LOTITI-305526 format. One record per residue (C-alpha): residue number from 1; residue in three letters; z, x, y. Coordinates in steps of 0.02 Angstrom, whole numbers. Layout:
// LOTITI-305526
{rec NUM; ala; {Z; X; Y}};
...
***
This chain:
// LOTITI-305526
{rec 1; met; {-3; 14; 3}};
{rec 2; lys; {-52; 81; 172}};
{rec 3; asn; {-18; -11; 350}};
{rec 4; gly; {65; -147; 271}};
{rec 5; glu; {-79; -211; 181}};
{rec 6; ile; {-32; -341; 46}};
{rec 7; val; {-126; -287; -115}};
{rec 8; glu; {-59; -405; -221}};
{rec 9; met; {55; -564; -215}};
{rec 10; lys; {144; -634; -386}};
{rec 11; pro; {306; -696; -426}};
{rec 12; ile; {458; -557; -463}};
{rec 13; ser; {647; -572; -504}};
{rec 14; ile; {771; -513; -378}};
{rec 15; thr; {824; -357; -514}};
{rec 16; glu; {618; -316; -509}};
{rec 17; val; {655; -319; -324}};
{rec 18; lys; {807; -205; -335}};
{rec 19; ser; {712; -109; -435}};
{rec 20; ile; {583; -65; -296}};
{rec 21; leu; {673; -54; -166}};
{rec 22; lys; {769; 95; -266}};
{rec 23; glu; {627; 172; -308}};
{rec 24; arg; {557; 159; -120}};
{rec 25; gln; {747; 206; -40}};
{rec 26; gln; {710; 379; -145}};
{rec 27; glu; {548; 401; -63}};
{rec 28; lys; {612; 375; 113}};
{rec 29; glu; {724; 269; 230}};
{rec 30; leu; {716; 76; 202}};
{rec 31; asn; {655; -23; 359}};
{rec 32; tyr; {794; -159; 417}};
{rec 33; glu; {728; -289; 320}};
{rec 34; gln; {702; -187; 172}};
{rec 35; asp; {882; -117; 178}};
{rec 36; ile; {939; -297; 195}};
{rec 37; thr; {862; -367; 85}};
{rec 38; phe; {918; -212; -60}};
{rec 39; lys; {1095; -268; 3}};
{rec 40; phe; {1067; -443; -45}};
{rec 41; val; {990; -402; -236}};
{rec 42; glu; {1129; -284; -263}};
{rec 43; lys; {1242; -414; -241}};
{rec 44; phe; {1149; -552; -319}};
{rec 45; ala; {1038; -467; -472}};
{rec 46; lys; {1145; -512; -642}};
{rec 47; leu; {1005; -458; -753}};
{rec 48; asn; {939; -293; -818}};
{rec 49; glu; {743; -280; -833}};
{rec 50; lys; {760; -268; -1016}};
{rec 51; glu; {859; -465; -1015}};
{rec 52; val; {725; -530; -879}};
{rec 53; glu; {577; -489; -1015}};
{rec 54; thr; {684; -576; -1153}};
{rec 55; leu; {703; -729; -1038}};
{rec 56; leu; {525; -751; -985}};
{rec 57; lys; {457; -712; -1177}};
{rec 58; ala; {597; -862; -1216}};
{rec 59; phe; {540; -968; -1081}};
{rec 60; asn; {366; -970; -1169}};
{rec 61; glu; {434; -1040; -1320}};
{rec 62; val; {461; -1204; -1199}};
{rec 63; glu; {329; -1325; -1177}};
{rec 64; phe; {369; -1355; -996}};
{rec 65; leu; {376; -1196; -937}};
{rec 66; lys; {247; -1113; -1032}};
{rec 67; asn; {119; -1119; -902}};
{rec 68; asn; {239; -1125; -764}};
{rec 69; ile; {273; -942; -691}};
{rec 70; glu; {344; -984; -525}};
{rec 71; leu; {490; -1094; -580}};
{rec 72; lys; {532; -952; -751}};
{rec 73; tyr; {553; -849; -591}};
{rec 74; gln; {669; -970; -501}};
{rec 75; ile; {767; -995; -647}};
{rec 76; ile; {791; -839; -678}};
{rec 77; asn; {839; -785; -512}};
{rec 78; ala; {964; -918; -504}};
{rec 79; leu; {1044; -937; -693}};
{rec 80; pro; {1087; -1105; -678}};
{rec 81; thr; {1210; -1140; -819}};
{rec 82; ser; {1213; -1326; -821}};
{rec 83; val; {1067; -1474; -845}};
{rec 84; asp; {1105; -1541; -696}};
{rec 85; gln; {1080; -1377; -604}};
{rec 86; leu; {934; -1350; -689}};
{rec 87; lys; {858; -1506; -626}};
{rec 88; leu; {864; -1452; -467}};
{rec 89; phe; {749; -1327; -480}};
{rec 90; val; {613; -1459; -564}};
{rec 91; pro; {500; -1526; -456}};
{rec 92; lys; {528; -1715; -435}};
{rec 93; asp; {341; -1772; -509}};
{rec 94; ala; {370; -1652; -666}};
{rec 95; thr; {435; -1728; -839}};
{rec 96; ile; {529; -1618; -918}};
{rec 97; ser; {638; -1687; -1072}};
{rec 98; asp; {833; -1689; -1100}};
{rec 99; asp; {800; -1576; -1259}};
{rec 100; glu; {683; -1450; -1149}};
{rec 101; cys; {812; -1425; -1033}};
{rec 102; asn; {948; -1410; -1163}};
{rec 103; lys; {847; -1276; -1229}};
{rec 104; ile; {852; -1196; -1067}};
{rec 105; val; {1030; -1200; -1005}};
{rec 106; asp; {1072; -1117; -1214}};
{rec 107; leu; {944; -977; -1159}};
{rec 108; leu; {1031; -974; -1005}};
{rec 109; lys; {1214; -966; -1066}};
{rec 110; lys; {1165; -810; -1168}};
{rec 111; phe; {1184; -730; -1015}};
{rec 112; glu; {1332; -823; -916}};
{rec 113; gly; {1433; -674; -914}};
{rec 114; lys; {1318; -587; -803}};
{rec 115; asn; {1338; -721; -643}};
***
């Protein structure tokens, strides 16, 4: 990336943001916005990169999430621990079964001690 040019836009986890900013911090001093963001992700990134990958793969087994990459990352970043919390992330016009909600929450509960 040169001169602030956007090379690619894709959803990523706050864990990945933390990793990117940590690398950048070693190369040069972070600017104000990067520094504020780094402090935020240091506080709120609860999973490591392997755990994020594990969840992404597991979410591919849930039909509702299979093709919704943005929602996968929103859920991973927030780590909701109840069906009610999870439903806050589901678009109002989407239909998700109770079984799928429970499956997602069960997957997330494996990481409950992290948040």
